[in-house]
N, C-alpha and C positions, 0 to 999 in steps of 0.2 A: 200618688197611688194610681195604678192603671184602672181604666174603666172596667166596671163589673158587667158591662154588656158587650157581647162579642158578636161578630158576624156568624160564627159557627162554634158550637160546643161539641166536642167529640167525646163520647163516653166509652172508655175502654182503650187501653194502650197496648193491645196486641198488634199483630201484623196488619189487620184490617184497619183499626183505628189510626195507627201511626202512618200508614200509607195514605189514607184519606187526609189526615192532618197535614202531611207533607205537601200534597198537591194543593191544598187550600192556602197554606202559608206561602208557598211559592207563587201563588196568585195574589199575594199581598192582602189576604184576608186576615182579620183579627181572629185568632183561633185559640181556644182553651181546650186542652186534653185533660180529662178527669180519669184517674186510674185507681181502682181499688186494690190492685196488686194481687190478683188471683187468676193468673193465666191458666187456661185449660191444659197447656202442654208443660206445665211446671215440673211434673214428675219425669219427663223425658230427658235423656242426657244430651241429645243432639237433634237438630232439625235436618230433615232429609228431603231430597227432591226440590230444593230451593236453589235454582241455578246461580252459581257464583258464590253461594254461601253453604254448600254441602258440609255437613258435620258441625255446623256452628251451634254451640249451646244456646238454648232458647233465651236465657237471661242475657247473654251477650248480644244476640240479635235485637232484643228489645232495647238494650242500652244504646246500641248504635242508632236505632230508629229515633229514640228520644232526643239524642244529641243532634240528629239531622233536623228534626222538627224545630227545636229551640234555636238552631243555627239560622233558621229563616224567620225567626221572630215569634214562633208559636210558644205558648205558655203551657206548662205542665203543673198539675196539682195532684197530690196523692190523697184521694178521698173517695167516698162512696156516695152515689146519688141516692137519696132517700125517696124523692118524689119529683115528678115533672108535671107541669100544667101549662096551659096556654095563658099568655099574658099580653094583651094588646095585639101587636102585629107579630109576636114571636112567642117565646117560651121562657118559663122561669123554673129553675132547678134548685132544690134545697139539698145541701150536702150534710154529711154526718159531722163535719167540722163546725157547723153552725153558719157557714157561709151560704149566701144565696147569689146565684148568677143568672143572667139573662142572655138569651141568644135569639138571633133571627132565624137560624136553622139548627137542626140537630142531626148528628150522625151517631147512631147507636151501634157500637161494636163491642158489646160486653161479653160475647162468646157464650159458652155453655158449660154446664157442670155434668160430668160423666157419672151417671148413676150405675153402679156396678152390681153384678149379681151378689146376693147375700150368701157368701161361702167363706168359712173360716180360712184365714191365711191369704185370701185373694187380694184384698185392698192393699195390704202391706207390700205386695210385689208389683203393684200397678206401675207401668211405665218402665219396668226393669225386665222381668221375664214373664209377666202377665201383660199381654199385648192385644191390639185390636185390628191393626191395619197392616196388610202385607206390604204396602208401598212405604209406610212410615218406618216399619221395623223389620221387614222380612229379610233383608240382606244380612242383618246382624244375627239371625238365628238359622241361617242356611245350614243344611245338612245335620241339624240337631233333631232330637226327638221332640216333636211338637204335638200338643193335644188341643183339640178344638172343643170348647165347652158349649154344648147346644142349649141355648135358652130361648131361642126364637127363630124366625124365618130366615135369618142371614147366615146360619151356621154352615149349611152345605156350601154356600158361596165362599165363605171364608176358608173352608177346608180345601176346596179346589184351588183357590189362590195360593195357599201356603204349600200345596203339593208341588207347585212350580219350583219351590225353594228347597224342599227336602223330600226324600223318599220315605221317611219315617213319620207319617202323619196319622193320628188316631182321632176319630170323632167320638166324644162321649155323649151318648144320647141324653143323659141328665133330664132336663125338663122339656125337651123337644125332640123326641125320637124321629129320625127321618122317615119319610114315606118310602114304600117299596121301590118306586121308580128312582128316588134319590139314592137309596141304598145301592141299587145296581150301578148307578153312575159313579158313586164313590168306589165301589169294588173294582170297576173297570180301571180306575186310576190308582189302585193299590192302597186305598184308604180304608182301614179297618174301623168298623163301628162297634163301640163297646156299650152295650145296653146297661141300664140301671142308673140310679141317681148317685151323683158324686157327693161325698160327705165333707171332704176338706182337701187342701193342698198339703203335701208333705214337704217340709223344708229341713235341711240338715245344715247346721251352722247358718250361713247366709246364702245357701244355694238351694234352689228349687230342685227336688229330686223325684217327685211323682205326684200322682193323683190317687187319693184313697176313696174307694167306693163305699156305699152304705153296707154292702155285703162284706166288707173287710178287705177285699182284694186291693192290692197296690199295683198301679200301672206306672212304671218308671217314665217320667217325662222331664224335659229340660226347659220347656217353654209352654205356656198356656195362652190360647187365644180366646177372647171373650167378645161379646157384642154389648158394650155399655149402652145405656139409654141417655143420650145427650139431652139435657133439659136447658132450654134457653134462659139466660139471665135477663129476665124482662119484667119482673114484678113491679118495678118502679114506674113502668109505662102505663099502668092502669089509669092514672089520672088523665091521660091523653086519649083513653079509649082504645089503647093498643094492648093486645094480649097474644101470648104464644098459643099456637094451635097444635093439635096432635098430628104427627105424620104416621100413617098406618100402612103396614105391609101385611097382606094375608090376614087381616083382622087383628093384627098385633100392633100396639103403639111402639114404634121404635125410636121416637124422638119427639121433642116439641120445638117449634121454631116460630119466629114472628114473620108473617107473610109479607112479601114484597114483590114488586115487578122485577124483571131481569136487571134493571139498573139500581135496584136497592130502594126505590121509593115505596113508602108504605101508604096505607089508606088515609093517613093523616097528612095533609099538606104541610110541607116543611120538615118532615121527619124521614130520614133515610136510615137503613140498616145495612150492615155489611159483615161478612165473616160468619162464624158458627152460630151467631144469634139467629140468623135467618137460613143458613145452609150448614146443617150439622156435619156434612161429609167433606166440607172444604178443608184441604190441607193448607199449610202455612202460605205457600206461594199463591194458591188460589184465593185465600182470604185477603192477601195483600193486593192482588189484582182487583178484587171486588171493592176494596177500600178506595183504591185509586179511581175506579169508575164512579163510585158514589161521590167522592170528593169533587170530581170534575162536573158531575151533574148538579151538585149543590152550587158550585161557583157559577155555572151557566144559569141556574135559576135565579141567583142573586143579581147577575148581570141583567137579565130580562126585567126584573123588578126595578132596578135602578134606572134602566133605560126608559121604562114607562113613567117613572117619577120625573125624570129629566124632561121627557116630552111634555108632561103636564105643566111643568114649570115654564118650559119654553113657550107653550101655547098661551099661557096666562100672563106672560111677561111682555116686553116691548114688541116682540113678534108674536102677537096673539093670533088666533085662528082667523079673525077678521082681517088683520093686517096681512097675513099670509095670502088670503084670497085676493085682496086688493093688489098685492105685489104680483101675484100670478096673472091677474087680469091685465095689468100694465105690460107685463112681459109678453103676453099673448097679443096685445094690441101692437106693440112694437114690431113683433114678428110679421103681423099682417101688413104693416106698412114698410116692411123691408129694412127696418132699423136694427 
């Protein structure tokens, strides 16, 4: 049986976690990747803006990544982490399978859950014709009738981005009617603002056909853009004193995320984060890059620790600090005498 203690345990097998695990496995670290099987982009049909992998289905990209990690000796386990705590010079994780594993370092890449507006018919269309990102899905809905559902401060920005892709863009005021200055900006780009609250999405067969207002009016639309509230999957980190914090724009909480420095290091030594758990706006390729950076930082941190330990052993062994000083004095004396 393989050791239950690893150099690094990676929690989450999306692009961030697998990329970090790959870098660590290639550095000959013992790596365990724990995956609960709940990727944020599961509803999406394809990954976009990933150079060399454009249009790859998300599940296929994950399968390729898992194979690459295990090909370099990394281990994979399908499980959920229930709790994490410090233990000696590392960490101990309890899994929902009953297994307990230990790690010298942790890389948390558990992603986020998209909390959607509460609107009948919306959740069922998520990732299909209910979208959120012009860069992730915009090309696929170009020149179609697009509606922007205003629920917070990002609606105007979304409307202007999607206007680049279609001349038929409507912003539904819904719960966040735009200010007069924004209305003028939208009008200048030919974006109509429809006031009033939205009641539901209209679907015919398996096709989105429009947006029904509380007034009863039906506005034909083929795609709807919303701003979900990504919530970091980080509850199990509470035992380490790590919690997700609110990200606020114009007084509105638009997401929660675990704080980290630019390299992914958290306030808890030995714990790194990467991907949507710390950066809710990261696309797949950006999350992969962040995972690589965090994996490299973790390996460097372990190298420094091992070097300090080796130096301590060196100094306490045959070549102790006193012996080193005596040797240095002899060498200095030889040099003075021209030897």
